[in-house]
C-alpha positions as CSV (number, residue, x, y, z in Angstrom):
1,M,49.7,-46.6,-56.2
2,T,47.6,-43.9,-56.5
3,K,44.2,-43.7,-57.5
4,K,43.4,-41.2,-60.7
5,I,40.0,-39.5,-60.4
6,R,38.6,-38.1,-63.7
7,L,36.2,-35.4,-62.4
8,I,35.2,-34.5,-66.0
9,D,34.5,-37.0,-68.7
10,E,36.2,-35.4,-71.9
11,S,35.1,-36.8,-74.5
12,T,31.3,-35.7,-73.9
13,V,32.1,-32.3,-73.0
14,S,32.5,-29.4,-75.7
15,A,32.4,-25.5,-75.7
16,D,30.1,-25.4,-78.5
17,A,27.6,-28.1,-76.3
18,P,24.2,-26.5,-75.2
19,T,23.9,-25.8,-71.1
20,A,20.5,-27.4,-70.1
21,V,18.4,-24.8,-68.1
22,V,16.7,-26.4,-65.2
23,T,13.9,-24.6,-63.4
24,D,12.3,-27.1,-61.4
25,T,13.7,-25.9,-58.2
26,L,13.1,-29.7,-56.2
27,H,15.3,-31.2,-59.1
28,T,17.9,-28.5,-58.7
29,D,18.2,-29.1,-54.6
30,A,18.3,-32.6,-55.8
31,V,21.3,-32.2,-58.1
32,E,22.8,-29.7,-55.8
33,T,22.4,-32.0,-52.9
34,A,24.2,-35.0,-54.7
35,T,27.2,-32.6,-55.8
36,V,27.4,-31.4,-52.6
37,K,27.6,-35.3,-51.0
38,Q,30.1,-36.0,-54.3
39,L,32.6,-32.8,-53.1
40,M,32.4,-33.9,-49.7
41,K,33.2,-37.6,-50.7
42,Y,36.4,-35.7,-52.9
43,L,38.0,-33.5,-50.2
44,E,37.9,-36.6,-47.9
45,A,39.7,-38.8,-50.0
46,I,42.3,-35.6,-50.3
47,D,42.5,-35.3,-46.5
48,W,43.2,-38.8,-46.0
49,K,45.7,-39.0,-48.6
50,L,46.9,-35.6,-47.4
51,W,47.3,-37.0,-43.6
52,E,48.9,-40.8,-45.4
53,M,51.7,-38.0,-47.1
54,L,52.6,-36.3,-43.4
55,K,53.0,-39.5,-42.0
56,I,55.2,-41.5,-44.4
57,M,57.5,-37.9,-44.1
58,K,57.2,-37.8,-40.6
59,A,58.6,-41.4,-40.1
60,E,61.2,-40.5,-43.4
61,Q,62.1,-37.3,-40.9
62,E,62.6,-39.2,-37.8
63,E,65.0,-42.1,-40.0
64,A,66.9,-39.3,-40.9
65,D,67.4,-37.6,-37.4
66,E,68.2,-41.2,-36.1
67,A,71.0,-41.4,-38.8
68,D,72.2,-38.4,-38.1
69,S,72.6,-39.0,-34.2
70,V,74.6,-42.8,-35.2
71,D,76.8,-40.6,-37.0
72,D,77.6,-38.2,-34.2
73,D,78.0,-40.8,-31.9
74,N,82.0,-40.2,-32.2
75,L,82.0,-44.2,-31.8
76,P,84.9,-45.9,-33.1
77,G,84.4,-48.4,-36.2
């Protein structure tokens, strides 16, 4: 079972909401660093899931190839 990740909480975000303007560069850098870390963690999770899917697909393909090779043996029965 896969875990769904909600990137934005829809109940707190609206189109009419004013956006906050941050002028403090130290605060801005901290927010950007935290955002980058979150994005890297999210991308790493995606990469891991894609790797797992690739392994599953390769295993299924190998099973299908083995099943085909058994059928091609022309053995009686």
